[in-house]
N, C-alpha and C positions, 0 to 999 in steps of 0.2 A: 860650565862644569856642573855635573849632577850633584845635588845636595844629598847628605846622608840622612836627612830628616824629611818628613812629609812636607810638601809645599804649603806655604801660607802660614807657617808657625812663627816666622819673623824672630827666630832665635829662642822662642819658648818651647818647652817640651809639651806636645799635645798627646792626648790619648789616641792610640792607634785605632783607626776606624775598624769596627768589628772585633775589638778585643777589650777585655777577655770574653771568651765565648766557648760554649760546649756544643759539639756537633755529634750527631748519632746517625747510624744506618744499621738497622737490625741490632745484632749483639755487639757491634763495633762502635766505639766512641772515641772522641778526642776531647780532653778537658785540660785546663791550665795546670801546670806543675804546682804542687802544694808542699809546704815544709813537712807536714805530717806524713808524707810519702817516703821519708828518708829511709826508714828501716826496710821497707818493702823494696825500694830501689836497690839498696845495698845487697840484700839477699838475692835479688834477681840477677844483678850484675856478677856477683861471685859465682852463682850457679851456672851462668851462661858465658863465663870467661873464655873457655876454649872455643865456643861457638862464635864469639864476637871478635876475638883478638885479630884474626887475619884481615878484618875489614875496617877496623876503627882507627881514626887518626891517633897518633901517639900524643897524649895530652896528660901531663903530670897532675893537672887539676882534677881529673876524673879517672883515676886508676881503676882497673878492673878488680884488683884483689884487695884493695884497702878495706878494712873491716869497720873503720870509723864512719861517722855520719857527716864529718866535716866537708868532704868533697861534694856531696850532694847539696848540702846547705849553701855552699859557696856557689855552685852552679845555679841553683834556684835564684839566689840574690842577683847574680850577673844577668841571667836571662830575663828576670822580671824588669831589671833596669833597661835592658835593650828593648823589651816590649813597650815600656813607657816611652822610649825614644823613637819608636817606630822602626826599629832595626831587626826585630825578630818576633816570631809567634811560636812559643815553646809549649808543646802539648805532651801530656801523657796519653799513650794509646791504651784503651781499655777493651777488654773482651769479656762479655757477660759480667760487666761492672768490676772486673778485677784488673789490676795493673799488669799490662802485657807488653809494654815497651815504651818507646818515645818517638816522637816525630817533631822535627823543628824546621820551620821556615826561617832561614837565617840569611845573613849578608844582604839584607834588603837595601836596595839603592833606589832613591826617589828621583826627582827631577825628570830629565828626558829619558831615563832608563826604565824605571819602575820594574826592576827585576829582583829575583831572589834565588836562593838555592835551598833545596830540600834534602834533609837527611833523616834517617830512621833506623831503628833496630827493634827487634821483636824477640820475645821469649821463645826459645826453641820448642817449648811444649805446645805452643799454639801455631807454630809455623805451618804453612800449607793449608790453612783454613780460610784463606781469603781476607785475613785481618789487615795486612799491610796494604794490599791493593785498594781495599775499601777506605782505609784511613787516608791514603794518598789522594784518592778521588775527592773525599770530603775536604781535605786541606786545600787542594789546588782550586776547587770550585769556590771556596771561601775567599782565597787570595784574589782570584780573577773578578768575581762578581760582587763581593762585599768590600774587601780591602782596597781594590783598585789597582792591583799589579797587572803588568802586561806580559811578563815572561817568568817562567820558573824553570830552573836547571836542576838536574840530578847528575852528579859526577860519581861514577861507579868503577871499581877495579874490574878489568877485563875478566879476571878469574871468578868474580862473584856472580855466578850464573843465576842464582836464586833472586838476587836483587835486580839483575838486568831483566829477568822475566817479568818482574813487577811493572817496571816502566814500559817495557815493550808491549805487554798486553793492554796497557792503558793508552798506547799510541804516542808515547814520547818519541821524538825524532832524534836519531843518532847523528851527532854533529862532529865526531872525530875524537882523536886521542889528545889528552892533555898530558904531556910528558912530565914525569916526576912531579906530579901535581900536589900530593900530600905525603907526609911522613907517617907510615903505617907499619907496625910490627917490625921496627928496626931499620927501615930503609925508605927512600923516596920512591913512591910507586906511581906508575902511569894510571890514568883514569880515562874512561870513555865519558864524554859529555853527551847527555841526553837533554832535550829541552822541549817545552811547549810554550806557545803564545796563546793569548786569549782567542785570536782568530782561528786557531786550530780546533777549538772545542766550543763552538757557539752555543751548543746545548749542554755543555758541562761534561765533566768526566763521569759523573754518577750515572749519566745516561748510557755510558759505554761499559761500565763494570758493575756487576756482571750483566750480560744480556738477560739472563733469568736469575735474579738475585737469590732464589732458593737454592741454586747450585753452589753458592759460595760458602755456605755454612752447613756442615754435616749435623 
């Protein structure tokens, strides 16, 4: 059976290889979550509530409309613990050094699987500027070539055409429907499973996106 922790730790919690880390490509960056981001995160989530609601899992720990900072601080505490245990890589997405969203590599399984799932959201004000495709390419390359994962999945609602375009343009393989996969916006929703393995991108995703990087950022 695959272990939930990196191999070789013999029951002790090891630092995840390649974490914490900051990654950048042009004006886009990924950096670890920080407690002092709480107020910015809250304001961004409230401003983007209608934009995010149809796609985000129903989770009372991180509500869209809560004005307090407690949910963010609780999330940071949980994600930092999971990162120390080798179960997640939680990043803030930055654009021109400003907080623009989140990207998390989560549900990491080690042992014979070495797989994970990727999830992300972005501020509507910077959508369409190549921010998320670039962030996904940075994250997946780091997972494959530094952390040592073999497979990364993205599970996306069929109706979420913008998010599907992100993974399709990066060459993720569509692997079918996961029926009633997550509880989102009041109901259990189907998701399309997309995936990549390291063999699919021997030269990395950054070499695929964009072919001419100057076209990604106006």
